[in-house]
C-alpha positions in Angstrom: 84.3 100.5 104.5 82.8 100.8 108.0 79.4 99.5 109.0 78.4 103.0 110.1 79.0 104.5 106.7 76.1 106.8 105.4 74.6 105.7 102.1 73.4 107.9 99.3 72.5 107.5 95.6 75.0 110.2 94.8 77.6 112.3 96.6 78.1 115.9 95.4 81.3 117.7 96.3 80.5 121.5 96.2 77.5 123.5 97.4 77.8 126.3 94.9 75.1 127.3 92.4 75.8 124.2 90.2 76.2 121.7 93.0 73.0 122.7 94.8 71.0 122.8 91.5 72.4 119.3 90.8 71.3 118.1 94.2 67.8 119.5 93.8 67.2 118.0 90.3 68.3 114.6 91.5 66.2 114.8 94.7 63.2 115.9 92.6 63.4 112.5 90.9 63.4 110.6 94.2 67.2 110.1 94.7 69.0 110.5 98.0 71.9 113.0 97.8 74.7 114.0 100.1 76.3 117.4 99.5 79.7 118.1 101.0 81.4 121.5 101.2 83.9 123.3 103.4 81.9 126.6 103.1 80.1 128.1 106.1 76.3 127.8 105.6 76.0 131.4 106.9 77.9 132.6 103.8 75.5 130.8 101.5 72.5 132.3 103.2 73.9 135.8 103.1 77.0 136.5 100.8 77.0 140.2 101.6 80.2 141.0 99.6 79.2 139.0 96.4 78.2 141.7 93.8 78.3 139.3 90.9 75.2 138.7 88.8 74.4 135.9 86.4 72.6 135.7 83.1 70.3 132.7 83.0 68.9 132.0 79.5 65.3 131.0 79.0 66.2 127.2 78.6 68.3 127.2 81.8 65.5 129.0 83.6 63.2 126.1 82.8 65.2 123.9 85.2 64.0 126.1 88.1 60.4 125.9 86.7 60.6 122.1 86.7 61.9 121.8 90.3 59.5 124.4 91.6 61.8 127.3 92.4 60.9 129.7 89.6 58.2 131.4 91.7 60.6 132.0 94.6 63.3 133.4 92.2 61.0 135.6 90.0 60.8 138.5 92.5 64.6 138.7 92.4 65.0 138.3 88.6 65.0 141.0 85.9 64.0 139.8 82.4 66.3 140.4 79.5 63.9 141.5 76.7 66.6 142.8 74.4 70.4 142.5 73.7 72.3 145.3 72.0 75.8 144.7 70.8 78.2 147.4 69.6 81.8 147.7 68.5 82.8 150.6 70.8 80.4 153.5 70.5 80.7 153.5 66.7 77.6 153.4 64.3 76.0 150.0 63.7 74.7 147.6 66.2 73.4 144.1 66.5 69.9 144.1 68.0 68.4 140.9 69.4 64.8 141.7 70.1 62.3 138.8 70.3 58.9 138.9 68.7 56.2 140.6 70.8 54.7 137.3 71.9 58.0 135.5 72.6 59.3 134.9 76.2 62.3 136.9 77.3 65.8 135.9 76.2 66.6 135.2 79.8 66.9 136.8 83.2 69.5 138.5 85.3 69.8 137.5 88.9 72.2 138.4 91.7 74.4 135.4 92.6 73.9 135.8 96.3 70.1 135.7 96.0 70.2 132.7 93.7 72.6 131.0 96.1 70.4 131.7 99.1 67.3 130.4 97.4 69.0 127.2 96.3 70.6 126.6 99.7 67.4 127.1 101.6 65.6 124.7 99.2 68.2 122.1 99.6 68.3 122.5 103.4 64.5 121.8 103.6 64.5 118.9 101.1 64.1 115.5 102.9 66.2 113.7 100.2 69.2 116.1 100.5 71.7 115.9 103.4 74.1 118.9 103.6 77.4 118.3 105.3 79.2 121.6 105.9 81.4 123.3 106.8 83.7 120.2 106.6 86.7 119.1 104.7 87.2 115.9 102.7 90.0 113.7 104.0 90.0 111.0 101.4 88.1 109.9 98.3 88.2 106.4 96.9 86.6 105.2 93.7 86.6 101.6 92.4 84.5 99.1 90.6 82.3 98.6 93.7 81.5 102.2 94.6 82.6 105.5 96.0 83.8 106.2 99.5 84.3 109.7 100.9 85.9 110.1 104.3 85.5 113.4 106.1 87.6 115.2 108.7 85.1 114.3 111.5 85.7 110.6 110.7 82.3 110.2 109.0 82.3 108.0 105.9 79.8 108.4 103.0 79.3 105.8 100.3 77.4 105.9 97.0 77.6 104.5 93.5 78.5 107.9 92.0 80.6 110.9 92.8 79.7 114.3 91.2 82.4 117.0 91.3 81.0 120.5 91.5 83.9 121.9 93.3 84.9 124.5 90.8 87.9 125.4 88.6 90.4 124.0 91.1 88.7 120.7 91.5 90.9 118.4 93.5 88.8 115.3 92.6 89.2 116.0 88.8 93.0 116.4 89.3 93.3 113.3 91.4 91.4 111.4 88.6 94.1 112.4 86.2 91.7 114.1 83.8 93.7 116.1 81.3 93.0 119.9 81.1 93.7 122.5 78.5 94.0 125.8 80.3 95.4 129.3 79.9 95.1 132.8 81.4 93.8 135.7 79.4 95.6 139.1 79.8 92.3 140.3 81.3 90.6 141.0 84.6 86.9 141.7 85.1 85.6 144.4 87.4 82.1 143.7 88.6 79.8 146.2 90.4 76.3 147.5 90.7 75.3 151.0 89.6 72.1 153.1 89.6 71.3 155.4 86.7 68.9 158.1 85.6 67.3 156.5 82.6 65.4 153.1 82.7 67.2 150.2 81.0 64.0 148.8 79.6 65.2 145.3 80.3 68.0 145.7 77.7 71.4 144.1 78.1 74.2 146.1 76.5 77.5 144.5 75.3 80.0 147.1 74.1 83.3 145.7 72.7 86.5 147.6 73.2 90.1 146.4 72.3 90.8 146.2 76.0 87.8 143.9 76.5 84.0 143.9 76.5 82.0 146.3 78.7 78.6 144.8 79.7 75.7 146.7 81.2 73.1 144.2 82.5 69.6 145.0 83.6 68.7 144.6 87.3 65.4 145.3 89.1 64.9 148.8 90.6 65.9 149.1 94.3 63.5 149.8 97.1 63.8 153.6 96.5 62.8 153.2 92.9 66.2 153.8 91.4 67.0 152.1 88.1 69.9 149.6 88.5 72.3 147.7 86.3 75.2 145.4 86.9 78.5 146.3 85.3 81.0 143.6 84.1 84.0 145.5 82.7 86.8 143.6 81.2 90.2 145.4 81.3 93.8 144.6 80.8 95.0 142.6 83.8 97.7 145.1 84.7 95.0 147.8 85.0 92.3 145.8 86.9 93.4 146.5 90.5 94.2 150.2 89.9 90.8 150.9 88.2 88.9 149.1 91.0 90.6 151.3 93.6 90.3 154.8 92.0 88.0 157.1 93.9 84.2 156.8 93.4 83.8 159.9 91.4 86.6 159.1 89.0 85.3 155.5 88.5 81.8 156.9 87.7 83.4 159.2 85.2 85.1 156.2 83.5 81.7 154.4 83.4 80.2 157.4 81.6 83.0 157.4 79.0 82.5 153.7 78.3 78.7 154.0 77.9 78.6 157.4 76.2 75.9 158.3 78.8 73.0 156.5 77.1 71.6 155.7 80.6 72.3 159.1 82.0 74.5 159.7 85.0 75.6 156.6 86.8 76.2 156.2 90.6 78.3 153.4 92.1 76.1 151.4 94.5 78.3 148.5 95.6 81.8 147.4 96.2 84.0 146.7 93.2 85.2 143.1 92.8 88.1 142.3 90.5 89.0 138.8 89.3 91.4 137.4 86.7 89.9 135.7 83.6 91.1 132.3 82.2 90.0 129.4 80.1 90.0 125.7 81.0 88.5 122.7 79.4 88.7 119.0 80.4 89.5 116.3 77.9 86.7 114.2 79.5 83.8 115.0 81.9 83.9 111.5 83.4 86.2 108.9 85.0 85.4 105.7 87.0 82.2 106.5 89.0 82.9 110.3 88.6 81.1 113.0 86.7 82.3 116.7 86.4 79.7 119.5 86.2 80.1 123.2 85.8 83.5 124.8 86.4 85.0 121.6 87.5 84.9 120.6 83.8 85.1 123.9 81.9 85.6 127.6 82.4 85.2 130.3 79.7 85.6 134.0 79.2 82.4 135.9 80.3 82.2 137.6 76.9 78.9 135.9 76.0 77.6 135.5 79.6 77.2 131.7 79.1 79.4 130.3 82.0 76.6 129.4 84.4 74.3 128.3 81.6 76.9 125.7 80.4 77.0 124.4 84.0 73.2 124.2 84.2 73.1 122.3 80.9 75.6 119.8 82.5 73.2 119.4 85.4 70.2 118.8 83.2 71.9 116.3 81.0 73.5 114.4 83.9 70.2 114.2 85.7 68.5 112.7 82.7 71.3 110.2 82.2 71.2 109.1 85.8 67.4 108.9 86.0 67.1 107.0 82.8 69.8 104.6 84.0 68.0 104.1 87.3 64.8 103.2 85.5 66.5 100.5 83.5 68.1 99.0 86.6 71.7 100.2 86.0 74.1 100.9 88.9 74.1 104.8 89.0 77.8 104.8 88.5 77.7 102.5 85.5 80.1 103.3 82.7 77.1 103.4 80.2 75.5 106.3 82.1 78.7 108.2 82.3 79.6 107.6 78.7 76.2 109.0 77.6 76.7 112.1 79.7 80.2 112.7 78.4 79.1 112.3 74.7 76.1 114.6 75.3 77.9 117.4 77.0 81.5 117.1 75.6 80.9 118.5 72.2 78.5 121.3 73.2 81.0 122.5 75.9 83.9 122.3 73.5 82.0 124.3 70.8 80.9 127.0 73.2 84.4 127.2 74.8 86.0 127.6 71.4 83.4 130.2 70.3 84.0 132.4 73.3 87.7 132.1 73.0 87.6 133.1 69.3 85.3 136.1 70.1 87.6 137.2 72.8 90.5 137.3 70.5 88.6 138.7 67.5 87.1 141.7 69.5 90.5 142.3 71.2 92.3 143.1 67.9 93.2 146.8 67.9 93.0 149.2 65.0 90.5 150.8 62.6 90.7 147.9 60.1 89.8 145.3 62.7 87.0 147.5 63.9 85.7 147.9 60.4 85.7 144.1 59.8 83.9 143.5 63.1 81.2 146.1 62.3 80.8 144.6 58.8 80.2 141.2 60.5 77.7 142.7 63.0 75.9 144.4 60.1 75.7 141.1 58.2 74.1 139.3 61.1 71.7 142.2 61.6 70.5 142.1 58.0 70.1 138.3 57.7 67.1 137.1 59.6 67.9 133.3 59.5 71.4 133.9 60.8 70.1 136.3 63.4 67.4 133.8 64.5 70.2 131.2 65.0 72.1 133.5 67.2 68.9 134.2 69.2 68.3 130.5 69.7 71.9 130.2 71.0 71.3 133.2 73.4 68.1 131.5 74.7 69.9 128.1 75.1 67.4 126.4 72.8 69.8 125.0 70.2 71.1 121.4 70.1 69.9 118.2 71.8 68.1 119.6 74.9 67.6 117.6 78.1 64.0 117.5 79.3 64.7 119.8 82.2 65.7 122.6 79.8 62.2 122.3 78.4 60.7 122.7 81.8 59.8 119.0 82.4 61.0 116.5 84.9 62.7 113.5 83.3 
């Protein structure tokens, strides 16, 4: 370890949505953070080709309230006041509508705008040092601390390393953390459309045997046109072909899937196609290492909870680290990491298993399977206590919540 090494309280690998949020929550509590990524900062400020949107439930939104970013994000966010779930376009639906005086179930926000806001906030924060674009040459972890060597020969040291480097996390793999993983026979097509009728801040999830078809509310554009994001799950073999058919034919397919309930739809963006898979780590920690977000788990987008799971990781890890610091523990202490692993391990496993089961259940073809699904949807619709529990899950308000998910700093 060289005398010129740069010291931080934590080193975060990855400057995506989860990595930057983790940096900002730790910095908000007075910790010094180094963030390392090979991405070009220009791409984080303006990801022109990223048409993806994220659903942020009301509990996760509280993180941005607590760290002072909610006001900057609100102009770009569209509230979700209602969720409607259907098995195809058949009769019977599950209607999640909060009481009149309740807050929205969550918000929809474009990934590129969320990324830009987080990056600019991190760039300005005096306790966050961004190192990018640059590659990591070597990472060492031992009983004494963490050392990260970069390709420019800089060395960074800290008591804790946080891996927010996505599904293909090299740090996780190097740590020997066992992963359960498989690929679904699905691809998702994401795009933005305008439509004739207002969505009234309703998110629609229509289940077909080939996969769910989601219509997610976005804000009107500068011409006053109503907009929604489409996330269309299709058989993997059909994904590329559907994404490349001509614009008019694609719009006709969208109308078939929706039944025209929002009126004529017009494609307003590029179409992005990506394969869908599942992965779940046996542990979220190793010696002086914590995994957050996709580095530790990845699920099917059927319930729109992928980013929310990562944000819950961020909130829990922040609380574990800050509480440990207040009691005088080394920030990479095994007690801190064990608490984080216990806190998040079961919740991540339960959500991962639930989305996998839903994916398989709603993918069963045939009239009998559809009848069983619609019976289940009807049961939930008619039983208020059960429906309320599903609403709490949708809001992210169930379980043992970290303080950040209640809008408070630790």
